[in-house]
C-alpha positions as a Markdown table, in Angstrom:
| # | Residue | x | y | z |
|---|---|---|---|---|
| 1 | Met | 230.4 | -120.5 | 138.1 |
| 2 | Thr | 227.9 | -120.4 | 135.2 |
| 3 | Ala | 228.2 | -117.6 | 132.7 |
| 4 | Pro | 225.2 | -115.2 | 132.7 |
| 5 | Asn | 224.1 | -116.4 | 129.3 |
| 6 | Glu | 224.0 | -120.0 | 130.6 |
| 7 | Leu | 221.6 | -119.3 | 133.5 |
| 8 | Arg | 218.6 | -121.7 | 133.5 |
| 9 | Leu | 215.2 | -120.2 | 133.6 |
| 10 | Leu | 213.3 | -122.3 | 136.1 |
| 11 | Pro | 209.7 | -123.5 | 135.6 |
| 12 | Trp | 208.4 | -121.4 | 138.5 |
| 13 | Ser | 208.2 | -117.7 | 139.3 |
| 14 | Gly | 209.4 | -115.9 | 142.3 |
| 15 | Pro | 207.7 | -113.1 | 144.3 |
| 16 | Gly | 205.7 | -110.8 | 142.1 |
| 17 | Gly | 205.8 | -113.2 | 139.2 |
| 18 | Lys | 209.5 | -112.5 | 138.6 |
| 19 | Pro | 211.5 | -115.2 | 136.8 |
| 20 | Cys | 213.8 | -117.5 | 138.8 |
| 21 | Tyr | 217.1 | -118.7 | 137.4 |
| 22 | Leu | 219.5 | -121.4 | 138.3 |
| 23 | Ser | 223.3 | -121.0 | 138.2 |
| 24 | Thr | 225.0 | -124.3 | 138.2 |
| 25 | Asp | 227.5 | -126.4 | 136.2 |
| 26 | Asp | 225.9 | -129.6 | 137.5 |
| 27 | Arg | 223.1 | -130.6 | 135.1 |
| 28 | Asp | 222.4 | -133.6 | 137.3 |
| 29 | Gly | 222.2 | -131.7 | 140.6 |
| 30 | Phe | 219.2 | -131.6 | 142.8 |
| 31 | Met | 217.8 | -128.3 | 141.6 |
| 32 | Ser | 218.4 | -129.2 | 137.9 |
| 33 | Arg | 216.5 | -132.6 | 138.4 |
| 34 | Leu | 213.7 | -130.8 | 140.3 |
| 35 | Ala | 213.3 | -128.3 | 137.5 |
| 36 | Asp | 213.3 | -131.2 | 134.9 |
| 37 | Asn | 210.6 | -133.0 | 136.9 |
| 38 | Ile | 208.4 | -129.9 | 137.3 |
| 39 | Glu | 208.8 | -129.2 | 133.6 |
| 40 | Ala | 207.7 | -132.8 | 132.8 |
| 41 | Val | 204.6 | -132.4 | 135.0 |
| 42 | Gln | 203.7 | -129.1 | 133.4 |
| 43 | Leu | 204.0 | -130.5 | 129.9 |
| 44 | Gly | 201.9 | -133.5 | 130.9 |
| 45 | Gln | 199.2 | -131.3 | 132.4 |
| 46 | Ala | 199.1 | -129.2 | 129.3 |
| 47 | Ala | 198.7 | -132.3 | 127.2 |
| 48 | Glu | 195.8 | -133.5 | 129.4 |
| 49 | Leu | 194.1 | -130.1 | 129.2 |
| 50 | Leu | 194.4 | -130.1 | 125.4 |
| 51 | Glu | 192.7 | -133.5 | 125.3 |
| 52 | Arg | 189.7 | -132.0 | 127.1 |
| 53 | Val | 189.2 | -129.2 | 124.7 |
| 54 | Pro | 187.4 | -131.0 | 121.9 |
| 55 | Glu | 184.9 | -132.7 | 124.2 |
| 56 | Ser | 184.2 | -129.5 | 126.1 |
| 57 | Phe | 183.9 | -127.2 | 123.1 |
| 58 | Asn | 181.8 | -129.7 | 121.2 |
| 59 | Asp | 179.4 | -130.3 | 124.1 |
| 60 | Pro | 176.3 | -128.2 | 123.4 |
| 61 | Glu | 175.4 | -128.4 | 127.1 |
| 62 | Ala | 178.7 | -127.2 | 128.4 |
| 63 | Asp | 178.0 | -124.1 | 130.6 |
| 64 | Ser | 180.0 | -120.9 | 130.3 |
| 65 | Asp | 181.5 | -121.3 | 133.8 |
| 66 | Glu | 183.0 | -124.7 | 132.7 |
| 67 | Thr | 184.3 | -123.2 | 129.4 |
| 68 | Arg | 185.8 | -120.2 | 131.3 |
| 69 | Arg | 187.5 | -122.5 | 133.8 |
| 70 | Leu | 189.0 | -124.6 | 131.0 |
| 71 | Thr | 190.2 | -121.5 | 129.2 |
| 72 | Lys | 191.8 | -120.2 | 132.3 |
| 73 | Glu | 193.6 | -123.5 | 132.9 |
| 74 | Leu | 194.7 | -123.6 | 129.2 |
| 75 | Ala | 196.1 | -120.1 | 129.6 |
| 76 | Gly | 198.1 | -121.1 | 132.6 |
| 77 | Ala | 199.3 | -124.3 | 130.9 |
| 78 | Leu | 200.4 | -122.2 | 127.8 |
| 79 | Arg | 202.3 | -119.9 | 130.1 |
| 80 | Asp | 204.1 | -122.9 | 131.7 |
| 81 | Val | 204.9 | -124.5 | 128.3 |
| 82 | Leu | 206.2 | -121.2 | 126.9 |
| 83 | Arg | 208.5 | -120.9 | 129.9 |
| 84 | Val | 209.8 | -124.5 | 129.4 |
| 85 | Ala | 210.4 | -123.7 | 125.7 |
| 86 | Thr | 212.2 | -120.5 | 126.5 |
| 87 | Ser | 214.3 | -122.2 | 129.1 |
| 88 | Arg | 215.2 | -125.1 | 126.8 |
| 89 | Gly | 215.9 | -122.8 | 123.9 |
| 90 | His | 218.3 | -120.7 | 126.1 |
| 91 | Leu | 220.0 | -123.9 | 127.3 |
| 92 | Leu | 220.5 | -125.1 | 123.7 |
| 93 | Ala | 221.9 | -121.8 | 122.5 |
| 94 | Ala | 224.3 | -121.6 | 125.5 |
| 95 | Arg | 225.6 | -125.1 | 124.8 |
| 96 | Gln | 226.2 | -124.8 | 121.0 |
| 97 | Pro | 229.7 | -123.7 | 120.1 |
| 98 | Gln | 229.9 | -120.5 | 118.1 |
| 99 | Glu | 231.3 | -120.9 | 114.6 |
| 100 | Pro | 233.5 | -118.4 | 112.9 |
| 101 | Gly | 231.4 | -115.8 | 111.1 |
| 102 | Gly | 228.6 | -115.9 | 113.6 |
| 103 | Pro | 225.3 | -117.8 | 114.0 |
| 104 | Asp | 223.9 | -116.6 | 110.6 |
| 105 | Thr | 226.5 | -118.5 | 108.7 |
| 106 | Lys | 225.8 | -121.9 | 110.3 |
| 107 | Gln | 224.6 | -124.5 | 107.9 |
| 108 | Cys | 222.5 | -127.6 | 108.7 |
């Protein structure tokens, strides 16, 4: 069984927007691979949206509805990317062995 501090934050939300977590020791299991694939799609979509920003904001004929839609899509992508970053940060922290003296004494 996975320790509570090693739960993986999944790239989707549950009912009411609550976070979903995966408890597994199998990093190559079906749910882990599914989460990895969804994260890759989310990061790709964020990159594509980011490429649209300069052309949209520099277009003097872009209407406010189009700009609002792009802003809404960017906010959603940012939320997804933040969730991926949080999840991966937690996974890295859980996998790093603790050194004597605590994390503040670790040298690079």
